[in-house]
Phi, psi and omega in degrees: 000150177291141185270063186291310182291329177295323176298317181294317181294320178293320178299317180295319180298319184285323190243358183059025174196156177195157172296156175295146168287141172258124182252104175280146182221172184269003186240348184189203182289153175300151181238146176272141181228118179291130180294336182300337181299334179283349185245021178296147174265180187302325181295336182261002179293152175285167176302319179300316180295315178302310182297320181298316181295321179297325183279351181293135181225152173062214177280129190242136171249114176271104187271128184065052192290348178065232177276359175089019184302312182287321180298323179298317179295314179300319179296319178297329177282359180085015180279153176271093187239135175248128180261120184249131179211146173259008180260116178302321179297315178296319180299318178297317180298313182295321179296315180290338179280348176102011174288126191280333181236101181234132179236133172260103187197154172287127181306319185284355174251357184286143177235134179171182179227131185220164175261334180222129168256122184250122180227103184247177186060059185055050189296335178299338182305336181301338178295333174093302181223157181300325181289344182263358179296320176302318178294322175301315181294323179293321177293319176302318180302322180292341182263349187259140169290162175307137182068020175286175184216153169250130172246119183213161174237154176205185184214151168267110185258024179300335181299335180301331189251006187293322184271357176083359180288332180249130181285128180289135182292158172291149184084207184286132187291345181271006180267119184236152170246141180228159163208145181268147170231134179210130174052041178085354180259139182248134178273187178267154174293143173220153180273144179216135183242137171248120183252126175290156186303322181294317179296318179293322178300316181298317180294314180298320178299317181294333178273005179059041178242179183240136179243132175232122175277112184276332181197139177235128178271162175298336180279004183072013169275143184217155175253132182230151171245130174247127183220190181095016181282000000 
């Protein structure tokens, strides 16, 4: 895939400014996304991000680490954290920022052993589709030490379709397609899934795992822990 968001993040790192990312989606008009959101410091983290970092234990894999905002804090806390990204631009930024363990790799091809897998900024979306969450969980299992945990956030996006202005997709309503646009360049479409807590609970139960909702926001975004590995 074209590294559109990585280009924007690298541009912001070098110049302390960048054009907004344009996020095209499968349900409505494109949305503007400030690149600065990837460079927030600890004081600007959301409640979900704060709680997730506090819950991190042992050797940590920060999946889809972006510009490394969370990984930097964990490293400053003395945690053993590895930042994983498939974006060359993001990897360059994290390396230049001083994160000591950075990997440029596809998460689903990664091999290693960890105590915590951390997936933030609607991190469950990496599974792509609701039907692919079981395979995602099985890959996570291969990466976790006994009694390891996944810390991730997701959202119930049913509110998008409540007023009838947006047509609900066929299949599961939390399945969205996105593509990035930056500085005149267009990326490829990719799948992203938002799972409501009940749907995630059913999937986790079938995988004989345990789900704990650690925090729920008024926006229906939530932080969850999956354990029982």
